[in-house]
N, C-alpha and C positions, 0 to 999 in steps of 0.2 A: 504494500500500500504506500502511496506517495502523498505527502502533505507539504506543499511548497518545495523547498530544496531538501527536506528531511525525509529520509527513507525509513520506514518502520517495517521490521520483519518479525514474524512470529516464530522463526525457526529456532531461536535460542531463548529458552525460558528466562524470565527476569531473574529468578533465583540463581541460575547458572551464570548469568551476566554479572551479577553482583559478586559472586565467588571469583570470577575471572578478574574483575577490577580489583578486588581485594588482594588476590595473588600478585597481580602486576605491581600494585603499590608496595606490597611486602618485599618482593624481590628487587624492585627498582631502588629501594632504600639501601641495599647493599652496594649499589653502583652509584657513584657520584658524578654528575655531569661537569663539575668544576674541576679543572686541571690547574693546580696552583701550587707553587712553593713559596715559602716566606723565609727570608734569611736576614741576619743581622751581621754586618761586618763592622767590627769595632777595633779601634786603635788605642793602645795604652802606652803613652809615651814614657811613663815612669818605669815600666819594665821592658820597653822596646818589644812589644808583642802585638801581633794582629790576630784577632779571633774571628772565627766564622761559626755562626750557629744557624743551622738550616732545618726547617720543618717541612716535611713532605708527607703526602698520603702514603701509607704503607703499601697498599695494593699497586699504586702507580710506580712506586719505587722498586718493588720486587719485579714488576714486569720489565721495567727499563734496565735495571742493573743485571738481572739474571740473563737477559738476552745478550748483554754485551760482555759479560765476564765468563770465564771458563768454569766457575763454581757457582752453585746456588747458595745465596746468602740466607742464613736463618737470622732474621732481625731480632728475634727474641733472645738469642744467645750467640753473640758474635765471638768468634775465636780469633786468634792472631792472624790467620790467613784472610779471614773476612775483613778485618780492619785494614790490612794491607791492600786488599782488593778495592775497598772503599776509597783509600787514598788515591789509587790509580784512577778510579772512576771520576772522583772529584777533580783531580788535577788535569783531566781532559775535558770536563764539562763545566767546571767552575774555575775559570782561569783568571789569576790575578798577576798582573805584571806591574813592575815599578821601574820606570825609566827604560822600558823596552826589555827588561829581563823578567822571565816568568819565575814566580816564587812558588815553592813547593809547600802544599798544605800537608800537615801532619795530623793524623787522627788523634782525637783527645777523648771523646766520650759519646755515649748514645743514651737515649731514653725512649722507651716504647710507651706510647699512650694508646693502648689497644682499643679502649672504649671510644676513642675519638678517631681511630684509624690513622693515627699520626705517629711519626718517628722524628725525633729531634737528634740531629747529628752535630757534633762539635769538632772543629778542626782549629789549628793554630799555625802561625808562622812566627818563630822566635828570631831574635836579633833583627827586628824590623825597625828601621829608622826612616823617618821622613824629614826632609829638609825643604825649606822654601825653594820653589822652582821645580821640585820633583813632579813627575807625572805618573798617575796611577790609572790603570785600565782594568776594569772588572768585566769579564764575559760570563754571563750566567746562561748556559745552554741546556740546563737540566730539563730532560723530557721533551725537548723540542723535536727530536727525531721521531719520537713515538706519537706525540699528540698534535704536532704542527700548530695550526692557528688556534686550537682549543687551549693550548698551554700558555699560562702567564706566570712569571716569576717576579716576586716583589723583593727588592733589596732595600734595606734600611742601613744607612752608614753613619757611624759616629766616629769622628776623628778630632778629638780635642787636641790642641787648642785651635785647630783650623776651622772646624765647624761643629755645631752641636749635633745636628742630624740632617741628613739628606735622604730622600726616598726616591726610588727609581723602579719603574716597571719594565721588564723585558718580555719580549715575545719573539715569534718566528722571524719577524721583519727587523727587529731592533733588539739585540741582546747584549750590547756593549755600552758600558758607562765609562766615561773618561773624566778625570779631574786633574787640574794643575794646582799645586799648593803654592 
């Protein structure tokens, strides 16, 4: 039967349709349409250290990392090999250069927030000094290969005494942030 542009069919009983809608809502809650990472890059001039804290969705992270590495990482219990693999992954997908020289991120810690489907990873660069006139470039390409235009990466940067906080969003078309001190 047709009413305007709306088609009504009696082939699926209303009770079954309600069950189907409920199941769709239930299963779609396990999949999130937002593809996002959030990271904080902070500089501590008192101890000459750069810190990176990155929050990612666990399922997106597993999909991306396990496709690119030779080992499957168990985020709930990282061993020494997993931590080394994470360093390799981040040093190729979250690139920090100072005056044209790539700096190597070292793994520091992780925190699993399973109820939120989140993983917090911490990295650092020691003996990190910034002088006036230095140029820093941060490339955040996390998950861009997997999710393309759906992926966005938010970077918050704190570099006292140069600036209190800067925020930058990267995506498939623009994943590089540059700053001259």
